[in-house]
N, C-alpha and C positions, 0 to 999 in steps of 0.2 A: 095626167097632168095637164092641167088645163092652160090655155092659150091666152086666158085673161091678163096676166102682167105684160104679157105683149105688146096684149092690145094697145093697153093704156099707154104705155111706152109708145108705142107708134104715133096713135092718138094726141100724143103730149107733143110730140115730134111735130106733127102735122099743122097743130093749133099754133105753135109757137114760132113757126114758120110764118105761117098765114098773117100772124098778129106782127110779124115783125116786117113786112111787105106792107102790110097796113099803117104801122106806123112811120114806114119809110114813105110811103106816099103820103103822108099826112104831114109831117116835117117838111118835105117839100111844099107843100100846099102853103103851110103857116107859115113857114120862112123865118128870118132870123129872130125874129119877134118872140117866136116863145122862146129859143135858145139863149138870149142874151139876159134874161132875169132881170130887167130893169125895173120892175115893179112888182108889188104884191101880187097883181092879177096874172101875169105872166110867170111868175113862180110857182103860184097853186096850180095851173092848167098845166105846168111841167110834170109837177108833181101826181095830178089826175091822170092823167095821159099816160105817164109810165106805172100807176097803179090798175088801170084800164087794160094794158097792155098784156101784163103782169099776170094777171087772173083769166084774161082770154088764152093766155097761152099753157098756164100751169093745172090751173081749177079744172078740173075733167066734172065736178059736180056741178058745177055750172054751165048754163046751155051757152053755146057762144054765140047765135042772133040775136039772142035780147040782148048780150053785152055789148055787139057788135053795134045794134040799134042805139043803146045810151051812148055808147061812143061818139057815134056817129051825129048824135043829138047834141052831144056835149061841143063838136068840133062847130056846129053849125051856129049855134049859142057866142063862139068865140069869133067867128066870122062876123056874124049881127052886129056884135058889142063893137069889134075891129072897125066895121064899115060908119056906126053910127059916130063913133069917136071921132073919125077922120072930118065926119060933118059937123059935128058940135063942138062950137068952141069950149061950153060947158063942161062936156063930158071929159073931152082934151084936158081942160084944166083939174079934174078929180081922177084921171087917169094918170096923169103925171108921163105918160111915154109916148103917146102920138105927137104930143104938141112940141115933142124935144129936137133941138134941131144939134147935131153935132158940130163941133168946132174943129175945122178945116186948118 
């Protein structure tokens, strides 16, 4: 009897744990803007993040590091666009989220 199924289970559990830690750190860094789904961009970003994390955790056929590199690049693009939107009036109007002020 081989131990291959047990190794697959342990590898999946380890990858899921690491993916959860990565997701927790990313959610902490991005903050509430990704969780509120106020516009199409944050909604799409949250779906893509969930897809990446799920694939990183469960799909053992995919290599972890290239998936993590793509995930990190996606988060970097989000930060770049978010910081650009804060500085650009035109992009704030186009995006719809960063220019809004909440009513008190």
